[in-house]
C-alpha positions as CSV (number, residue, x, y, z in Angstrom):
1,M,0.0,0.0,0.0
2,K,1.3,3.4,-0.9
3,T,2.1,5.9,1.8
4,R,0.4,9.2,2.1
5,K,3.5,11.0,0.8
6,Q,3.7,8.8,-2.3
7,R,0.1,9.5,-3.1
8,K,0.6,13.2,-2.8
9,T,3.7,13.0,-5.0
10,L,1.7,11.1,-7.7
11,L,-1.2,13.5,-7.5
12,L,1.1,16.5,-7.9
13,L,2.9,14.8,-10.8
14,C,-0.4,14.0,-12.6
15,V,-1.9,17.4,-12.1
16,G,1.3,19.1,-13.3
17,L,1.4,17.0,-16.5
18,F,-2.3,17.6,-17.0
19,A,-1.9,21.4,-16.7
20,I,0.9,21.5,-19.2
21,A,-0.9,19.2,-21.7
22,A,-4.2,21.0,-21.3
23,S,-2.6,24.4,-22.0
24,Q,-0.9,23.0,-25.2
25,I,-4.0,21.3,-26.5
26,L,-6.3,24.3,-25.6
27,S,-3.9,26.7,-27.4
28,Q,-4.4,24.7,-30.6
29,Y,-8.1,25.3,-30.7
30,V,-8.6,28.6,-28.9
31,Q,-6.6,31.8,-29.2
32,L,-4.9,32.2,-25.8
33,T,-2.8,35.1,-24.7
34,D,0.8,34.6,-24.0
35,F,0.2,35.3,-20.3
36,I,-2.3,32.5,-20.0
37,K,-0.1,30.0,-21.9
38,G,2.9,30.9,-19.8
39,S,1.0,30.8,-16.5
40,A,-0.4,27.3,-17.2
41,T,2.9,26.0,-18.3
42,G,4.6,27.6,-15.3
43,I,2.1,26.2,-12.8
44,G,2.6,22.7,-14.4
45,I,6.3,23.0,-14.1
46,G,6.0,24.2,-10.5
47,L,3.8,21.2,-9.6
48,L,6.3,18.9,-11.3
49,L,9.2,20.4,-9.3
50,T,7.2,20.2,-6.1
51,A,6.5,16.5,-6.7
52,L,10.2,16.0,-7.4
53,I,11.1,17.7,-4.1
54,F,8.6,15.5,-2.2
55,S,10.0,12.3,-3.6
56,T,13.7,13.2,-3.0
57,S,13.1,14.5,0.5
58,K,11.7,11.1,1.5
59,A,14.8,9.4,0.1
60,N,17.1,11.8,2.0
61,I,15.3,11.1,5.3
62,K,15.7,7.3,4.8
63,S,19.3,7.5,3.9
64,S,20.3,9.6,6.9
65,N,18.9,7.0,9.4
């Protein structure tokens, strides 16, 4: 069974990827401003980096014990 931290990491990863993909797909069909495209991509990248930090912080805690 996955721990709570692993679930949060997977959720952040999925939401980040969805935000980036949705902004790319939406921009193909709807005229979006550069600000909206950049914001959606930035939020997605931020969520991906947050998921990466959560996953590596757990590894650092285990290795220090």
